[in-house]
C-alpha positions in Angstrom: 121.0 101.4 91.4 122.4 98.4 93.4 119.6 98.7 95.9 116.9 99.1 93.2 118.3 95.9 91.5 118.3 94.1 94.7 114.6 94.8 95.3 113.6 94.2 91.7 115.3 90.7 92.0 113.6 90.1 95.3 110.2 91.1 93.9 110.7 89.2 90.7 110.4 92.3 88.5 112.4 93.5 85.5 113.3 97.2 84.9 111.7 98.4 81.7 112.5 101.2 79.4 114.0 104.3 80.9 111.2 107.0 80.5 112.6 110.0 82.3 116.1 111.3 83.4 116.9 114.8 84.8 119.4 116.3 87.1 118.3 117.0 90.8 121.1 119.4 91.8 123.2 118.1 94.6 120.9 115.0 95.1 122.2 113.5 91.9 120.1 112.2 88.8 116.3 111.5 88.9 115.5 108.5 86.8 112.1 106.9 86.0 111.6 103.6 84.4 108.5 101.8 82.8 107.3 98.8 84.8 105.5 96.1 83.0 102.5 94.6 85.0 100.4 96.0 87.7 100.9 96.7 91.3 98.1 96.2 93.9 98.1 97.5 97.4 96.4 95.6 100.1 96.1 96.6 103.8 95.9 93.9 106.4 94.9 93.7 110.1 95.8 90.2 110.6 98.8 88.3 109.4 96.7 85.2 108.7 95.1 87.0 105.7 98.5 87.2 103.9 99.2 84.4 101.5 101.7 81.9 102.9 104.2 82.4 100.0 104.2 86.1 100.4 107.8 87.5 101.1 108.3 89.8 104.1 110.3 93.1 103.5 110.8 96.5 105.2 108.4 99.0 103.6 106.6 102.1 104.2 103.1 102.3 105.8 101.6 105.4 107.1 105.0 107.1 106.9 106.6 104.6 109.1 109.0 101.6 108.3 107.2 98.3 109.0 107.2 94.8 107.9 105.3 94.6 104.7 104.8 91.5 102.4 104.9 91.1 98.7 103.7 88.4 96.3 104.3 88.2 92.6 101.2 86.8 91.0 101.6 86.5 87.2 102.0 90.1 86.1 100.6 91.5 89.2 102.8 92.6 92.2 100.6 92.5 95.3 102.1 94.5 98.3 100.5 94.0 101.8 100.9 96.7 104.2 99.8 96.6 107.9 96.9 98.8 108.9 98.1 101.5 111.4 94.9 101.1 113.4 96.0 97.5 114.5 98.8 97.4 117.0 99.0 93.6 116.7 100.4 94.0 113.0 101.6 97.6 112.8 105.0 97.6 114.5 107.2 100.5 113.3 110.9 100.2 113.6 112.5 102.0 116.5 114.0 105.3 115.8 117.5 103.7 115.9 116.5 100.8 113.5 114.9 103.4 111.2 117.9 105.4 110.9 120.2 102.4 110.4 117.9 101.0 107.7 118.0 104.5 105.9 121.8 104.6 106.3 122.3 101.0 105.1 119.9 101.5 102.1 121.2 105.0 100.9 118.3 107.1 102.2 120.5 109.6 104.2 
């Protein structure tokens, strides 16, 4: 919950109503919330195509952790992910960085 709240604050989002909650065995509890507004996904092949006020964050693109960007535009959250066909912008974390990120953010 702490990491979710951090990301929600970073993205300028507010958690909506809890819509589902069910046990997931030894993995804990699955919870789902309603999110007001829309999410748009955009791919990019050149960093210059990303709006200047977009914020960088580590996110998934093509199954790898890479630098993505987000921009809150009214009720729309725009997420920019690098196109994996362009080495210039698609730079996955190394295995050790990937593992460290997962440990730090509770994905292990």
